[in-house]
N, C-alpha and C positions, 0 to 999 in steps of 0.2 A: 504492499499500499502504500503512495505516497504521499507523505506529507506536506502541508503550507502552511505557513504560520504567516499572517496576514497576507495570503495571498502571494508568498516567496516557497518555492519549492526547499525544505533542505531535507539530507540524505542525513537521516536521525539514525543513530546507532544503537542498540541496546543498555541498557543500563545509563542513557545521559537524558540529559532532565531538559524542561523548557528554560531553564534557564539560561542551561549550556548551549544549547541550539537558540537563543535569541544572539546571544554572544557572539557566538559565530556566523550567524548572519550579519553583523552589526545594528542588529536593532537597540540594544542597550542604548543608554544615553546616560550623562551624570547628571540633566537638569531634570528636577522631578515632572513639571509639564508633558516631558516628552518621556520618560522612562516606563519601562511595563512592568507595572506592579502583578497584574494575576494575567490568566487570560478563561477565554470563555473556549469550551466545547461543545457542542452540540446540546446547548442551551444553559451549562451548565457552568457554575464558576469553578477553576481549580490553581491552588498554588501554583507557584512557575519552579517549586520544586517536582511536581507532577513527571513522571517516567512514562515516555509515552509508547514504548519496547522494551518486552524484559525476556530475555532468555525463557522459554519455560521449561527445559531440561537441560541436564548434561551434553545431550546430544549435540544444543544448539538450536535447536527448535525457538522461532520465535510465536511470543507471546506479545498478540497487538492488544492495548489495554480499550477494552470497554469501550469507553466514551468517544476513542480512537475512531473504533468503527462507527459508531454512532451517527459520528459527524462525518465519514466520509475522508478522513484525513485533513481537517480544515482544523484551526486554531486559528481564533482572534485575540490579539491580545488586549489588555483594560490597564489602561492608562491612569490619572488623577481626576481626567475630566471626562469620565466615568463613572457614574454612582457604584457602579460594583468594585469599579478601582477606587476609588476615595474611600471607601467602606474598607477594604487592606489595608489601605494605609490608614486609619485611623485606628484598628483594631492593633495592627502590627506598635503603634506608638502607644497604645494602652498597654498591650506587655511589656515595653522596655520602660514605661514610668514605673508597673507594680513592680518587676525586676530590681530598679534601682531603688524602689523605698525597702525592699525587703533586703537587701543586701546593706542598705544604712540604719535602715529599722524595724527589723525581723520581725518585733511584733505590735507593731502599729496597724491601727484599725485605719484602710485608707476606703474613703465612698465616693464613686462620680455622682456628683450633685445634680447639677444643671449644665447648658451650655448658656456661656454669655458671650452672643455676637459668635465672632469664629473662635473660642476658646472655650474650654472645658475647665470648670470649679471643681476641684477634687480636694473635700473635707480631710484632715488628717487628725485621729484622735490617739492618745496612746501614748504620746512621746513630748516628752519635755524640752529638748534641743531641737525641733524639726525647723530645717535651716531651707528656703526655696533654693537658696544659691549654691549649698550643698548636693542638693537631690539635681540640679542644671548640671553638675561640675559629674557627678555620676550618670545621668543617663548621655552625656557626651563620650565618658569613658564608654559605656555599653555599645555606643554608637557606631566607636570607632575601632569598636573590634570585631565587629561585623560578624557576629553569633548567628550561625544556622538555625533557622526558625523549623526545625521539626516536627512532628505530627505524632505522635505515638498512639495506643489503643488499650487500655486497659480495663480489666473488669470495673463495672460499676460500684459491686462494693467496698474495692481497693480506695478506690476513689473518697469515696464518701469518710472511711477510717482516715485519710492523707486530711482533711479539709476539717474533720472533728479535730484533732491533732494540733492544726495549725489555728484551732478556735473559729475557723468560716464556717459557724454554724449556720447561715444562711445556705451559703450553699452546699452543705452537704443534706439539710432540711430538703432542700430543693431537688437533689440528688434523687430522693427516697424515692419521689412523687414519679422519679422516671421508671417504665417498664422495660427499658435495653438492657439488655446484662450485660453491652459494653460501652465505653466511655473513651471518649477523644480529648488527648488534652494535646499541650505543649508543654516541654520541658528542659529547664537551663540549671545544671547544677542542681542545687534542693529546691527548687522554684514551678512549681508547677501550676498553669490555671489552661482555662476553658475559654474557647471561644465560637461563636453560631456564626460561622465562617472562614472564610480563608487569610492569611496572614499574607503579607509579602515573603520574600526567600531568607532574608535573613534583618537583621536590628540594623544594616548599613542604609538601609532603605531610607530610614527616616534622620531625611535629612533638611527637611522645615521647617521649622517649630521653634518655640521660646516658653518661658516658665515668665510669670510676673506673681509674685504675693500677692498673697490675701488672709483678707482674716478668717483662722481657723483651717490654712488650706495654702491653695495653690490654684492659679490658672495655669492649663498647657494650653497655648497658642497652636492652630494647627495654620496650613497655609492657606492664602488668600483665595477664595472660589472663582476668581476672574485672575487673578495671575497665581496659579500654584507656586512658581519660582519664587516667592516672599509670602515671609509670614504676614497674616493678617493683624490689620489694626484692633493694638488693644482700646477699649472704651471701658474705661469705671464706670459701672449699672448701680449704685448700692443700693436705690430703691428694688432695679429688677430682680435683684439676689435676697432683700428681704424679704420678698414676698415667697421667694421658695425655701427661706427658712421657717418663715413660717409654716408653711405646708409641712417640713421636716419636723414642727414642733407638734403638730395635727398628727401626724402621724403618730409618736409618740407618743400622744395622750390615747388615740386609737388603737393603740399598742400593735399597728400596720406599718412596717416600715420596707417590707419585703414580698417579693411573689412567694416566698413560703409561709409569710404569715400569712398572703389570701388564698395560697389552699386547703392550710389550717383551718380557716373561719367556714370555709365554705365547705370542710368535711363536717367540721364542727356544727354546722348550721346553724351560725352565728353569723353571715353575712347579713341580714336584714338588721340586726342591731347597730352593726358597721357603718350602714346605710342610714339609719338613724342618727346616729351621735357624726357623722359628717354633718347631717342636713342641720343639727340643733349648730353645729360650728359656723354653718355658713350665716344662718339665719342671725345670728348676732354679731356679724360685720355691716 
């Protein structure tokens, strides 16, 4: 089967990844706006670490992957301008952020709270010496290491045990609602996390970003949507943030802070009670 990446034929060898094939075709770029971040094959999004051809057995018989057969050999590259490419970039940045937090403050509790323009506000709890500058330096180090981001499959029960050990009870409770026996996660050193979607091939792809200190945590700035080669303009929005903080306080009052909490309320039959309390809070506004 002939493989075509963005319409260009390529001679793929068994075991070669899409990332290697993209480089061989000269399609990789240093600027984020033009750099491939993921790929679409037969309507599905795949990491560039995906291997189109594998050796089926010791005799050297080729195994063409299911998605490649379905697409007829066509691969479309996704860049930041494509919503799926942007999503891959955002998830990769999140992995880098939480890996850096884990390295510096392994017992901190960090929570993605809300978006502020081109930025993501992340609240950090459980540490007394948090520094946005230290975090920024650590993120720079992780990006410069260009760590490969490889997914592995583990038993769901093992993932639950890990998150319970780490104190991430919300993730453990959420996984308990999962009926699948297996769980996909990204791992580096002793850090493990899960994302509903593909990541870029390595941490070095996170090339356009910045960090600003904020009360209770920090704001991570993503690329400008109109010009991905520069960081989005930061705007301090205290009133906007205060509304989200009020929402957080309401969730604490209602004992409803995560999806796992929602699942528990539905299972216990107390969901109507949550709705009534929420309506009462709104009436007091």
